[in-house]
Every structure is written in C-alpha cells, then in structure tokens.
C-alpha positions in Angstrom: 3.1 -57.0 44.3 6.8 -56.6 45.0 7.6 -53.8 47.4 9.9 -51.2 45.7 12.3 -48.6 47.2 11.2 -45.0 46.2 13.1 -42.0 46.8 11.1 -38.9 47.6 13.3 -35.6 47.4 11.0 -32.9 48.8 12.0 -30.0 51.1 8.5 -29.3 52.4 8.5 -31.5 55.4 4.5 -31.8 55.5 4.2 -32.7 51.9 7.2 -35.1 52.0 5.6 -36.9 54.8 2.3 -37.0 53.1 3.9 -38.6 50.0 5.9 -41.0 52.1 2.5 -42.1 53.7 1.0 -42.6 50.3 3.9 -44.7 49.0 3.8 -46.8 51.9 0.1 -47.3 51.6 0.6 -48.4 48.0 2.9 -51.1 49.3 6.4 -49.7 48.6 9.5 -48.4 50.7 9.7 -44.7 50.7 13.0 -42.7 51.5 12.6 -39.1 52.1 15.4 -36.6 51.3 15.0 -32.8 51.9 17.9 -31.8 49.6 19.6 -32.8 46.4 22.7 -33.7 48.3 20.9 -35.9 50.7 19.3 -37.4 47.6 22.4 -38.2 45.8 23.9 -39.9 49.1 20.7 -42.0 49.2 21.1 -43.2 45.7 24.6 -44.0 46.3 23.6 -46.5 49.0 20.4 -47.8 47.4 19.2 -48.9 44.0 15.8 -47.1 43.8 13.0 -48.1 41.5 11.7 -44.6 41.0 12.3 -41.1 42.1 9.8 -38.2 43.2 11.7 -34.9 42.6 10.7 -31.4 43.7 12.1 -28.6 41.4 12.4 -26.1 44.1 15.2 -27.6 46.3 17.3 -25.5 48.6 20.8 -26.5 47.5 20.3 -27.2 43.8 17.7 -26.8 41.2 15.6 -29.9 40.7 16.1 -29.8 36.9 19.9 -29.6 37.4 19.6 -32.6 39.6 17.7 -34.4 37.1 20.2 -33.9 34.5 23.0 -35.0 36.6 21.3 -38.3 37.7 20.3 -39.0 34.0 24.0 -39.5 33.2 24.2 -42.6 35.4 20.6 -43.7 35.5 19.2 -43.1 32.1 16.1 -45.3 32.4 15.2 -44.5 36.1 11.5 -43.3 36.2 11.5 -39.8 37.7 8.3 -38.0 38.6 8.9 -34.2 38.7 6.7 -32.0 40.8 6.8 -28.2 41.0 4.9 -25.3 42.6 5.3 -23.2 39.4 2.8 -24.5 37.0 4.2 -22.8 33.8 4.8 -24.1 30.4 8.5 -23.4 30.6 8.7 -25.7 33.6 6.9 -28.5 31.8 9.0 -28.3 28.7 12.3 -28.0 30.6 11.3 -30.9 32.7 10.5 -33.0 29.7 13.9 -32.1 28.0 15.8 -32.8 31.3 14.5 -36.3 31.2 11.4 -36.4 33.4 9.3 -39.3 33.0 6.3 -37.7 34.3 5.4 -34.1 35.6 2.8 -32.9 38.1 2.2 -29.4 39.7 1.3 -28.2 43.2 -1.1 -28.2 44.8 -0.8 -31.9 44.4 -3.9 -34.1 43.6 -2.7 -36.8 45.7 -5.1 -39.4 43.8 -3.5 -38.3 40.6 -0.2 -38.6 42.1 -0.8 -42.1 43.3 -2.2 -43.1 39.9 0.9 -41.6 38.0 3.4 -43.3 40.3 1.7 -46.6 40.0 1.7 -46.3 36.2 5.5 -45.6 36.3 6.1 -48.5 38.3 4.0 -50.7 36.3 5.9 -49.9 33.1 9.4 -50.5 34.3 11.8 -49.9 32.9 11.1 -46.5 31.6 13.3 -44.4 29.2 14.2 -40.8 29.6 14.6 -38.0 27.2 18.0 -36.7 28.2 19.4 -36.9 24.7 17.1 -34.2 23.1 18.9 -31.1 22.0 18.1 -28.1 23.9 17.4 -24.9 22.0 19.3 -21.8 22.5 16.6 -19.3 22.5 13.4 -18.9 24.6 10.5 -18.5 22.1 7.1 -17.2 23.1 5.3 -19.1 25.8 1.9 -19.5 27.2 1.4 -17.5 30.3 -0.5 -18.7 33.2 -0.4 -21.1 36.3 -4.2 -22.0 36.6 -4.9 -25.7 37.5 -6.9 -26.2 34.4 -3.8 -25.4 32.2 -1.9 -28.6 33.7 -3.2 -30.9 31.1 -2.4 -28.3 28.3 1.2 -27.9 29.4 1.8 -31.4 29.8 0.5 -32.1 26.3 2.5 -29.4 24.7 5.5 -30.8 26.5 5.0 -34.2 25.1 4.4 -32.7 21.6 7.8 -30.8 21.8 9.6 -34.2 22.4 8.3 -36.0 19.2 7.2 -35.6 15.8 3.7 -37.1 15.7 0.7 -35.2 14.6 -1.1 -33.3 17.2 -4.6 -31.8 17.6 -5.1 -28.4 19.5 -8.5 -27.8 20.6 -10.3 -25.0 22.5 -12.5 -22.0 21.8 -11.5 -19.3 19.4 -8.9 -16.9 21.1 -7.6 -19.4 23.6 -4.0 -19.4 22.1 -4.1 -22.4 20.0 -1.8 -20.9 17.3 0.5 -19.7 19.8 0.7 -23.2 21.4 1.5 -24.5 17.9 4.4 -22.1 17.7 5.7 -23.1 20.9 5.6 -26.7 20.0 7.5 -26.0 16.7 10.0 -23.9 18.3 10.9 -26.6 20.8 10.6 -29.6 18.5 13.2 -31.5 16.6 12.1 -29.3 13.6 12.9 -26.1 15.3 14.7 -23.6 12.8 12.8 -25.1 9.9 9.9 -23.2 8.4 6.3 -23.2 10.0 3.4 -22.7 7.5 -0.1 -21.9 8.6 -2.9 -22.9 6.3 -6.6 -21.9 6.9 -8.5 -25.0 6.2 -11.3 -23.1 4.9 -9.5 -21.7 2.2 -8.1 -25.0 0.9 -10.0 -26.3 -2.3 -7.5 -28.8 -3.4 -5.1 -31.3 -1.6 -1.6 -31.5 -3.0 1.3 -33.6 -1.8 3.6 -31.0 -2.8 4.2 -29.5 0.8 7.7 -29.1 1.7 8.8 -32.1 3.6 10.5 -30.1 6.4 9.3 -27.9 9.1 5.7 -27.8 10.6 2.4 -27.4 8.9 -0.4 -25.9 10.9 -3.9 -26.8 9.6 -6.2 -24.1 11.1 -9.6 -25.2 12.0 -9.5 -28.9 10.6 -13.3 -29.2 10.7 -13.6 -26.8 7.9 -12.0 -29.2 5.4 -14.4 -30.7 3.1 -15.1 -34.4 3.8 -13.1 -35.4 0.6 -10.1 -33.3 1.8 -10.4 -34.8 5.1 -10.3 -38.3 3.8 -7.1 -37.4 1.7 -5.4 -35.9 4.7 -6.1 -39.0 6.7 -4.6 -41.3 4.1 -1.6 -38.8 3.8 -0.9 -39.1 7.5 -1.3 -42.8 7.5 1.2 -43.4 4.6 4.4 -44.6 6.3 6.5 -43.7 3.2 5.2 -40.1 2.7 7.7 -37.5 3.2 5.9 -34.7 5.0 6.2 -31.8 7.4 5.1 -32.4 11.0 1.4 -31.7 11.0 -0.3 -29.7 13.8 -4.2 -29.1 13.4 -6.4 -26.8 15.6 -10.2 -26.7 16.0 -12.5 -24.6 18.0 -14.9 -27.3 18.3 -14.7 -30.3 20.8 -13.2 -33.2 18.7 -15.4 -36.0 19.9 -18.6 -33.9 19.6 -17.3 -33.0 16.0 -17.0 -36.5 15.3 -20.3 -37.5 16.7 -21.9 -34.6 14.6 -20.2 -36.0 11.4 -18.1 -32.8 11.0 -14.9 -34.6 11.5 -14.2 -37.7 9.7 -13.5 -40.9 11.8 -10.3 -41.6 9.9 -9.0 -38.2 10.2 -10.1 -38.0 14.1 -8.0 -41.3 14.9 -5.1 -40.0 12.9 -5.0 -37.0 15.2 -6.5 -38.1 18.5 -3.3 -39.8 19.8 -2.2 -36.4 21.1 -5.1 -33.9 21.7 -4.2 -30.7 23.6 -7.0 -28.9 25.3 -6.7 -25.1 25.6 -9.3 -24.0 28.4 -11.3 -20.8 28.0 -10.3 -17.7 29.8 -13.3 -17.7 32.1 -11.9 -20.8 33.9 -8.5 -19.3 34.6 -9.4 -15.9 36.0 -6.3 -16.2 38.2 -4.2 -15.6 35.3 -5.7 -12.3 34.2 -3.2 -10.2 36.3 -0.4 -12.0 34.5 -1.8 -11.7 31.1 -2.8 -8.1 31.5 0.7 -7.2 32.8 2.2 -9.0 29.8 0.0 -7.2 27.2 0.6 -3.8 29.0 4.4 -4.4 28.7 4.1 -5.1 25.2 2.3 -1.8 24.6 4.1 0.3 27.1 7.7 -1.4 27.0 7.4 -1.9 30.7 5.7 -4.7 32.6 4.7 -2.9 35.7 0.9 -3.2 36.4 -1.3 -0.1 35.9 -4.5 -1.8 36.5 -6.5 -0.3 39.5 -8.1 -2.8 41.8 -11.7 -2.3 40.5 -10.5 -2.5 37.0 -8.6 -5.8 37.8 -11.7 -7.0 39.6 -13.9 -6.4 36.5 -11.5 -8.0 34.2 -11.4 -11.1 36.5 -15.3 -11.3 36.8 -16.0 -10.7 33.1 -16.8 -14.0 31.3 -14.5 -13.4 28.2 -16.4 -15.0 25.1 -13.6 -13.8 22.9 -11.0 -15.2 25.4 -7.4 -14.0 25.3 -7.8 -12.1 21.9 -10.6 -10.1 23.4 -8.7 -9.3 26.6 -6.0 -8.0 24.5 -8.2 -5.7 22.5 -9.9 -4.5 25.7 -6.5 -3.6 27.3 -5.2 -1.8 24.0 -8.5 0.3 24.1 -8.0 1.0 28.0 -4.5 2.0 27.5 -5.2 4.5 24.7 -7.8 6.0 26.9 -5.8 6.4 30.1 -3.2 8.4 28.6 -0.3 6.7 30.2 -1.7 6.7 33.6 -3.5 4.0 35.8 -6.3 2.1 34.2 -9.5 2.9 36.0 -12.9 1.3 35.7 -14.1 4.0 33.4 -11.5 3.2 30.8 -12.9 -0.3 30.3 -15.7 -0.9 27.8 -19.0 -0.5 29.6 -20.0 -4.2 29.3 -16.6 -5.3 30.8 -16.7 -2.7 33.4 -20.3 -3.8 34.5 -18.8 -7.1 35.5 -17.4 -5.3 38.6 -20.7 -5.2 40.2 -20.9 -9.0 39.9 -17.4 -9.9 40.7 -17.0 -13.3 42.1 -14.3 -16.0 42.1 -14.5 -18.5 39.2 -16.3 -21.6 40.8 -14.6 -24.1 38.7 -11.0 -22.9 39.6 -11.9 -22.3 43.2 -13.5 -25.9 43.5 -10.3 -27.4 41.9 -7.9 -25.5 44.1 -9.9 -26.4 47.2 -9.9 -29.9 46.3 -6.1 -30.1 45.7 -5.6 -28.4 49.0 -7.9 -30.8 50.9 -6.2 -33.7 49.3 -2.8 -32.5 50.6 -4.1 -31.7 54.1 -6.1 -35.0 54.5 -3.3 -37.3 53.5 -2.1 -38.2 56.7 -2.8 -40.9 59.2 -6.4 -40.8 60.7 -5.1 -39.9 64.1 -3.6 -36.9 62.8 -6.4 -35.5 60.6 -7.0 -31.9 61.2 -10.4 -30.7 62.7 -12.9 -28.9 60.7 -12.4 -25.8 62.8 -8.7 -25.9 61.8 -9.5 -26.2 58.2 -11.8 -23.5 58.4 -9.6 -21.1 60.1 -6.7 -21.7 57.5 -9.1 -20.8 54.7 -10.5 -17.8 56.7 -6.9 -16.5 57.2 -6.2 -16.5 53.4 -9.4 -14.4 52.9 -8.8 -12.0 55.7 -5.2 -11.4 54.3 -6.6 -10.6 50.8 -9.4 -8.5 52.2 -6.9 -6.4 54.5 -4.8 -5.9 51.4 -7.8 -4.3 49.5 -8.5 -2.0 52.7 -4.9 -0.6 53.0 -4.3 -3.0 56.0 -6.7 -1.2 58.1 -9.1 -3.5 60.2 -11.2 -0.8 61.0 -12.0 0.0 57.3 -12.4 -3.7 56.5 -14.9 -4.1 59.5 -17.1 -1.2 58.0 -17.1 -2.5 54.5 -17.9 -6.0 55.8 -20.4 -5.0 58.3 -18.8 -6.9 61.2 -18.1 -5.8 64.7 -14.5 -4.5 65.0 -13.8 -6.5 68.0 -15.0 -9.7 66.4 -12.8 -8.9 63.3 -9.8 -8.0 65.5 -10.3 -11.4 67.3 -10.4 -13.3 63.9 -7.3 -11.5 63.0 -5.5 -12.3 66.1 -6.6 -16.0 65.8 -5.2 -16.1 62.4 -1.8 -14.6 63.5 -2.1 -11.7 60.8 -0.1 -8.7 61.4 -1.9 -5.4 61.1 -1.0 -1.8 61.3 -3.8 0.9 61.9 -1.6 3.8 62.2 
C-alpha cells in the first residue's frame, strides 16, 4: 500500500492527535493544522491525497474553507467532521462539496473505514457545482447519534434525482423529511404532490413530469400496482417526477413477508433513509418541545419545568413526534400561558416521571464514541480506569447540581450521601459551587 499525505485540520489538540495517530496506523502520512490559514499554507506546500476538515475552526468556517479549496481542488476527497449533528450542517456540507460527513463524538472505527474508502476510490468528485437555494425550508430538529444516518441519507438525496425510500414508525417525520429533500433538490420550486397509496385504485402514467411525487405508505399499494410502479421506475425513457416513497414498516421485513414486491424493493433500495423512533432520541425532547412551544406561543423560550421535561424524556412515545406535539398542545392549553408543570401533562405521560431513566441505547452509543476518542492514543498514554470514571462522574455531578440549585447540601440529602464525601468528589472533579 502506498503511503499518502493526509491533511487534518482540527483545532481540538487531543482529537487532532488521535486522528493523526489513526492515519499513521493506516500507513499514511498525517499533517495536522489547527486553523484554516495553517491548512491553506500546508496545501500550498504539499499535494495532499485527502483532507479531514473540522467545521468549527477559530479563524474561518470549515464550510467556507471547503468552498474556497473546491475552486482549485475540485476532485480532492474531503471528509468533514462537526460537533453539531444537524440536518442543516449535513446538507450544507454536501452542497459545499464534502465527499463524506461524520459527526462528533467521532466513532474512530467508522472514521478509519470512511477515510480508507475515500482513499481507495481516488479520484473522487465534489459537488461544488450544485446551486444553493435562497431560502431555508423546514428542517428536522435534533442531534441524537441515531439521527446521523438519516441526516447523511437526506443530504445525499438532496444532491441527486434518484428515487428514495424513507422508512420509520408512524409519526417520526418521514413526510417532513420528504419536504426537506424536495426543497433542497434540483427540483426545488416545482410542485410536490403527496399521494396516499391506500387510496390509489389505478396507476396512470399521466403524472406531471416535473416536481416530486411522494408515495405515502408504499406497502399499501396492491401487488399489481407495485409491479407497474417498478416498471415505470425502470423505464429509462419515461418522463416522470422525482419519486420519494415512505413506509412505516422495515423495508426488508416487508419484502420477506411478501408485502413489498421484490422488483419494487430493489427499485427503491439504493437510497433508504431510516427515521428513528422518538424513544431512541430522548436527548432531542428539549429542542423539539421548545420548537413546538414556539410555534404555539410565538416565542421559543422553554416553559417546561424540570419534572415535566423529565417525564417527556422518560415516556416511550409510541406515537413519536406527532404524539409529542399533541401532548404539548394540550399542556399549553391547560397551563394558561404559565410554566408547564407535571399536572398539565396527560396522566399516562406524567406517570413516566416516576420511572425516568436515560435511554439505554442512546447512552450506550454516546459512551462508545466517547471511549473510542479517549482510547485512540498510544498504549503508554492510555488513561487509567479511575481517570475515565472520574470524567464520567464529573459530568453526572454537574447535571445533578444544576437540578438542586447548585447546592451540594441539598444534593447530598437527595442522594443519601454524606456531605463530606460529596464535597470531596466535587473538589476532585474541579466543580465550582456556591452554597450561599
């Protein structure tokens, strides 16, 4: 394998060092720059095979830097990384010419696989020629790790015109995701039509060839209509709208059960975008709630009391985001313009407060990525188990103190821990506190 020069532009020294170590372990030659200016200087001296680019740089936005280098390095593979896992960032990265996109905290195994794939496929093209849309349409709210694949899939769908299949339980935002794809696609500004597949009785080829056609709940089409749709999508001479399909079922399970025809599945499976259920992204409840409260009250300031928020985060949400919005609408009507207390929530939602606990899947995913980042160092520099435990304990203590008005005495009473022991833990964690 030929050793290739790789430029890493990352202002976090620890992460930059870890990425350099990984690149060197892959058999390549890393160059680390902490600013966009240093990165440009390095590119003037070396012909790099690929660039790893952080969006949050101290002297220039990483996306602005990417647009700048695309003018002279149109085919240079650029792997963008960001601490803000939002759909807007994913789409902006795609439009600015990112070859691949990852979010922090980085899964370092995924980073190594992604960079390896980029280098194996040289030369790689950019997307700098895509036109940017003037307005910012509705977007998906959240930054949970489980949304990473959905954001990446939506960003890819925005850059092309191929059919796509959006899957996920009812109420997870598939229709909104389809609207986002249409608004950022080459067909933006043309009409978007939504058809409920359960109401289609005959298939006609008289659909308008422009715009986007959203087929809601594709598995509700009869087998005959599914076959005709697959033939229509396979016809290279057909003039048709861009087709986006949605399903609340797992596509492969629907295929195995005979609910989704094989020919239609393969016509749509090249780009499948999974939307996770709300129970797997409890960390986004605050942002989603603030958004819906802002729509209702005209201001985005949160009015959820801590117990109400804890109940919302613990409730499993079988109806997903749609159910959350209805629950908040009810609570806002009951609270009369004031704070939302536990008593304003429906009883079955309020009851979840007694069993409030972090979502295990989300916590496991976050811890795994954090450990990957902390352990991606030479063996002689690995942190001890006690050091790792103290880092996690410090995070827990900061959140607990915030819930008890920054008063260690109240926290010690609530946790049934001796005050001296708690103060010792706080001192060891370097947490400031004010008991006055």
